[in-house]
VOTORPA-148326 format. One record per residue (C-alpha): residue in one letter; residue number from 1; z, y, x. Coordinates in nm, 2 decimals. Example, Ala and Ser with C-alpha at 12.3 -4.5 7.8 and 13.67 -1.06 7.14 Angstrom:
BEGIN
+---+-----+--------+--------+--------+
! r !   k !      w !      v !      u !
+---+-----+--------+--------+--------+
! A !   1 !   0.78 !  -0.45 !   1.23 !
! S !   2 !   0.71 !  -0.11 !   1.37 !
+---+-----+--------+--------+--------+
END
This chain:
BEGIN
+---+-----+--------+--------+--------+
! r !   k !      w !      v !      u !
+---+-----+--------+--------+--------+
! M !   1 !  -1.54 !  -0.82 !  -1.73 !
! I !   2 !  -1.32 !  -1.01 !  -1.97 !
! I !   3 !  -1.10 !  -1.29 !  -1.83 !
! Q !   4 !  -0.83 !  -1.53 !  -1.96 !
! A !   5 !  -0.47 !  -1.41 !  -1.90 !
! T !   6 !  -0.42 !  -1.72 !  -1.69 !
! Q !   7 !  -0.68 !  -1.59 !  -1.44 !
! I !   8 !  -0.47 !  -1.27 !  -1.37 !
! R !   9 !  -0.39 !  -1.25 !  -0.99 !
! V !  10 !  -0.18 !  -1.02 !  -0.78 !
! G !  11 !  -0.39 !  -0.72 !  -0.66 !
! M !  12 !  -0.63 !  -0.72 !  -0.96 !
! I !  13 !  -0.68 !  -0.40 !  -1.15 !
! I !  14 !  -0.69 !  -0.45 !  -1.53 !
! K !  15 !  -0.73 !  -0.23 !  -1.84 !
! H !  16 !  -0.42 !  -0.25 !  -2.06 !
! N !  17 !  -0.32 !  -0.02 !  -2.34 !
! S !  18 !  -0.61 !   0.22 !  -2.25 !
! G !  19 !  -0.49 !   0.26 !  -1.89 !
! L !  20 !  -0.56 !   0.11 !  -1.55 !
! F !  21 !  -0.29 !  -0.11 !  -1.40 !
! R !  22 !  -0.27 !  -0.29 !  -1.07 !
! V !  23 !  -0.11 !  -0.64 !  -1.10 !
! A !  24 !   0.20 !  -0.64 !  -0.87 !
! G !  25 !   0.33 !  -0.98 !  -0.97 !
! V !  26 !   0.23 !  -1.28 !  -1.18 !
! E !  27 !   0.44 !  -1.57 !  -1.31 !
! H !  28 !   0.32 !  -1.86 !  -1.53 !
! V !  29 !   0.59 !  -1.96 !  -1.77 !
! T !  30 !   0.58 !  -2.28 !  -1.98 !
! P !  31 !   0.92 !  -2.29 !  -2.17 !
! G !  32 !   0.99 !  -2.63 !  -2.32 !
! N !  33 !   0.76 !  -2.71 !  -2.61 !
! W !  34 !   0.63 !  -2.35 !  -2.65 !
! R !  35 !   0.29 !  -2.24 !  -2.55 !
! G !  36 !   0.24 !  -2.12 !  -2.19 !
! M !  37 !   0.27 !  -1.75 !  -2.11 !
! V !  38 !   0.18 !  -1.52 !  -1.82 !
! Q !  39 !   0.46 !  -1.28 !  -1.72 !
! A !  40 !   0.29 !  -0.99 !  -1.53 !
! K !  41 !   0.43 !  -0.70 !  -1.34 !
! L !  42 !   0.19 !  -0.41 !  -1.38 !
! K !  43 !   0.18 !  -0.07 !  -1.20 !
! N !  44 !   0.01 !   0.22 !  -1.38 !
! L !  45 !  -0.25 !   0.37 !  -1.14 !
! A !  46 !  -0.23 !   0.72 !  -1.32 !
! T !  47 !   0.14 !   0.76 !  -1.33 !
! G !  48 !   0.27 !   0.51 !  -1.07 !
! S !  49 !   0.53 !   0.37 !  -1.32 !
! G !  50 !   0.58 !   0.00 !  -1.35 !
! L !  51 !   0.62 !  -0.23 !  -1.65 !
! E !  52 !   0.63 !  -0.59 !  -1.73 !
! H !  53 !   0.41 !  -0.75 !  -2.00 !
! R !  54 !   0.40 !  -1.10 !  -2.13 !
! F !  55 !   0.05 !  -1.23 !  -2.21 !
! R !  56 !   0.00 !  -1.55 !  -2.41 !
! S !  57 !  -0.21 !  -1.80 !  -2.22 !
! E !  58 !  -0.50 !  -1.76 !  -2.48 !
! D !  59 !  -0.50 !  -1.38 !  -2.45 !
! K !  60 !  -0.81 !  -1.21 !  -2.30 !
! V !  61 !  -0.77 !  -0.93 !  -2.05 !
! E !  62 !  -1.03 !  -0.68 !  -1.93 !
! R !  63 !  -1.07 !  -0.66 !  -1.55 !
! A !  64 !  -1.17 !  -0.31 !  -1.44 !
! E !  65 !  -1.50 !  -0.27 !  -1.26 !
! L !  66 !  -1.43 !  -0.09 !  -0.94 !
! D !  67 !  -1.65 !   0.05 !  -0.66 !
! E !  68 !  -1.49 !   0.02 !  -0.32 !
! H !  69 !  -1.58 !   0.24 !  -0.02 !
! E !  70 !  -1.46 !   0.25 !   0.33 !
! M !  71 !  -1.33 !   0.59 !   0.41 !
! E !  72 !  -1.18 !   0.76 !   0.71 !
! F !  73 !  -0.87 !   0.98 !   0.69 !
! L !  74 !  -0.94 !   1.33 !   0.83 !
! Y !  75 !  -0.65 !   1.56 !   0.77 !
! A !  76 !  -0.37 !   1.66 !   0.53 !
! S !  77 !  -0.32 !   2.01 !   0.38 !
! G !  78 !   0.00 !   2.02 !   0.18 !
! D !  79 !  -0.01 !   1.75 !  -0.08 !
! E !  80 !  -0.39 !   1.71 !  -0.05 !
! H !  81 !  -0.54 !   1.45 !   0.19 !
! T !  82 !  -0.90 !   1.46 !   0.29 !
! F !  83 !  -1.11 !   1.14 !   0.35 !
! M !  84 !  -1.47 !   1.10 !   0.46 !
! N !  85 !  -1.70 !   0.82 !   0.34 !
! S !  86 !  -1.80 !   0.62 !   0.65 !
! K !  87 !  -2.16 !   0.57 !   0.54 !
! T !  88 !  -2.25 !   0.89 !   0.34 !
! F !  89 !  -2.02 !   1.13 !   0.52 !
! E !  90 !  -1.92 !   1.27 !   0.18 !
! Q !  91 !  -1.57 !   1.41 !   0.18 !
! I !  92 !  -1.31 !   1.37 !  -0.10 !
! T !  93 !  -0.96 !   1.50 !  -0.14 !
! L !  94 !  -0.68 !   1.28 !  -0.28 !
! P !  95 !  -0.34 !   1.39 !  -0.41 !
! K !  96 !  -0.03 !   1.22 !  -0.27 !
! E !  97 !   0.03 !   1.06 !  -0.61 !
! I !  98 !  -0.27 !   0.83 !  -0.55 !
! L !  99 !  -0.16 !   0.75 !  -0.20 !
! G ! 100 !   0.21 !   0.68 !  -0.28 !
! D ! 101 !   0.41 !   0.57 !   0.02 !
! G ! 102 !   0.08 !   0.52 !   0.21 !
! I ! 103 !   0.11 !   0.89 !   0.32 !
! F ! 104 !   0.35 !   0.76 !   0.59 !
! Y ! 105 !   0.08 !   0.55 !   0.75 !
! L ! 106 !  -0.20 !   0.81 !   0.76 !
! I ! 107 !  -0.31 !   0.91 !   1.10 !
! P ! 108 !  -0.64 !   1.08 !   1.19 !
! N ! 109 !  -0.94 !   0.84 !   1.19 !
! L ! 110 !  -0.75 !   0.56 !   1.01 !
! K ! 111 !  -1.00 !   0.36 !   0.80 !
! V ! 112 !  -0.90 !   0.27 !   0.45 !
! M ! 113 !  -1.07 !   0.12 !   0.14 !
! V ! 114 !  -1.07 !   0.36 !  -0.16 !
! E ! 115 !  -1.13 !   0.21 !  -0.50 !
! F ! 116 !  -1.32 !   0.42 !  -0.76 !
! H ! 117 !  -1.34 !   0.37 !  -1.14 !
! E ! 118 !  -1.61 !   0.56 !  -1.32 !
! G ! 119 !  -1.64 !   0.80 !  -1.02 !
! N ! 120 !  -1.27 !   0.87 !  -0.98 !
! A ! 121 !  -1.06 !   0.75 !  -0.70 !
! V ! 122 !  -0.78 !   0.53 !  -0.85 !
! S ! 123 !  -0.62 !   0.36 !  -0.55 !
! V ! 124 !  -0.62 !   0.33 !  -0.17 !
! E ! 125 !  -0.59 !   0.00 !   0.02 !
! F ! 126 !  -0.44 !   0.04 !   0.37 !
! P ! 127 !  -0.49 !  -0.19 !   0.66 !
! I ! 128 !  -0.20 !  -0.44 !   0.69 !
! T ! 129 !  -0.07 !  -0.28 !   1.01 !
! V ! 130 !  -0.09 !   0.06 !   1.18 !
! D ! 131 !   0.02 !   0.18 !   1.52 !
! L ! 132 !   0.25 !   0.49 !   1.52 !
! A ! 133 !   0.43 !   0.68 !   1.79 !
! V ! 134 !   0.80 !   0.71 !   1.79 !
! T ! 135 !   0.91 !   1.08 !   1.78 !
! E ! 136 !   1.29 !   1.05 !   1.75 !
! T ! 137 !   1.54 !   0.77 !   1.82 !
! E ! 138 !   1.88 !   0.73 !   1.96 !
! P ! 139 !   1.90 !   0.64 !   2.32 !
! G ! 140 !   1.90 !   0.26 !   2.37 !
! L ! 141 !   2.18 !   0.06 !   2.53 !
! K ! 142 !   2.12 !   0.01 !   2.90 !
! G ! 143 !   1.97 !  -0.34 !   2.96 !
! A ! 144 !   1.93 !  -0.41 !   2.59 !
! T ! 145 !   1.65 !  -0.66 !   2.56 !
! I ! 146 !   1.77 !  -0.86 !   2.26 !
! T ! 147 !   1.57 !  -0.76 !   1.96 !
! N ! 148 !   1.82 !  -0.85 !   1.68 !
! V ! 149 !   2.02 !  -0.52 !   1.73 !
! M ! 150 !   1.83 !  -0.25 !   1.56 !
! K ! 151 !   1.85 !   0.14 !   1.55 !
! A ! 152 !   1.69 !   0.41 !   1.34 !
! A ! 153 !   1.37 !   0.57 !   1.45 !
! V ! 154 !   1.14 !   0.84 !   1.31 !
! L ! 155 !   0.77 !   0.79 !   1.36 !
! E ! 156 !   0.49 !   1.05 !   1.40 !
! T ! 157 !   0.42 !   1.05 !   1.02 !
! G ! 158 !   0.78 !   1.10 !   0.92 !
! L ! 159 !   0.84 !   0.73 !   0.84 !
! K ! 160 !   1.19 !   0.61 !   0.91 !
! V ! 161 !   1.21 !   0.25 !   1.04 !
! Q ! 162 !   1.46 !   0.02 !   1.21 !
! V ! 163 !   1.35 !  -0.07 !   1.57 !
! P ! 164 !   1.50 !  -0.27 !   1.85 !
! Q ! 165 !   1.73 !  -0.10 !   2.10 !
! F ! 166 !   1.47 !  -0.10 !   2.38 !
! I ! 167 !   1.23 !   0.13 !   2.18 !
! G ! 168 !   1.24 !   0.49 !   2.29 !
! A ! 169 !   1.07 !   0.82 !   2.20 !
! G ! 170 !   0.70 !   0.82 !   2.29 !
! D ! 171 !   0.66 !   0.44 !   2.25 !
! V ! 172 !   0.39 !   0.33 !   2.01 !
! V ! 173 !   0.50 !   0.06 !   1.76 !
! R ! 174 !   0.31 !  -0.15 !   1.51 !
! V ! 175 !   0.44 !  -0.12 !   1.15 !
! D ! 176 !   0.36 !  -0.34 !   0.84 !
! T ! 177 !   0.21 !  -0.11 !   0.57 !
! R ! 178 !   0.32 !  -0.35 !   0.29 !
! D ! 179 !   0.69 !  -0.30 !   0.34 !
! G ! 180 !   0.72 !  -0.05 !   0.62 !
! H ! 181 !   0.90 !  -0.27 !   0.87 !
! Y ! 182 !   0.87 !  -0.28 !   1.25 !
! I ! 183 !   0.66 !  -0.56 !   1.39 !
! E ! 184 !   0.63 !  -0.50 !   1.77 !
! R ! 185 !   0.60 !  -0.25 !   2.05 !
! V ! 186 !   0.23 !  -0.18 !   2.13 !
! R ! 187 !   0.27 !   0.06 !   2.42 !
! S ! 188 !   0.57 !   0.20 !   2.60 !
! A ! 189 !   0.60 !   0.57 !   2.69 !
+---+-----+--------+--------+--------+
END
């Protein structure tokens, strides 16, 4: 589907320079008496590298046609991660390059949305939050209930995150998958 450059939005996947790119940022620029432009931050889905590109407001951009399927994470074997389609029960294996930092949020039975382009998986959309168990952390200070003092913790997937002093090993915490920060304690050990 062909769209105007001014219709580009964050999260869209577009075809640019014969590659697929996810739009990571968009800024509309209208400098003085020049024509308007769209400054876009793009992430190459094949290589993971990022670039910035300036589109003129009258430029046309091809939006990629994607099929989206809900899939459930089953298991990891080395750098390969196996998912099952929730409707057809078909299984696929994705390399960690497609998952990126998302590998730190994968726990068995987690449901994700996998986007396909021409039959090939190109990206994975994770839920906004996941609940993960704390496996290691320093002992907390006795009676520490104030949440603005943080300490390092390692979660069950290997993700390192800053948590409040009252969090201990065995606690389950909620983490934001967009930036990897602690949100709240879900269950205590």
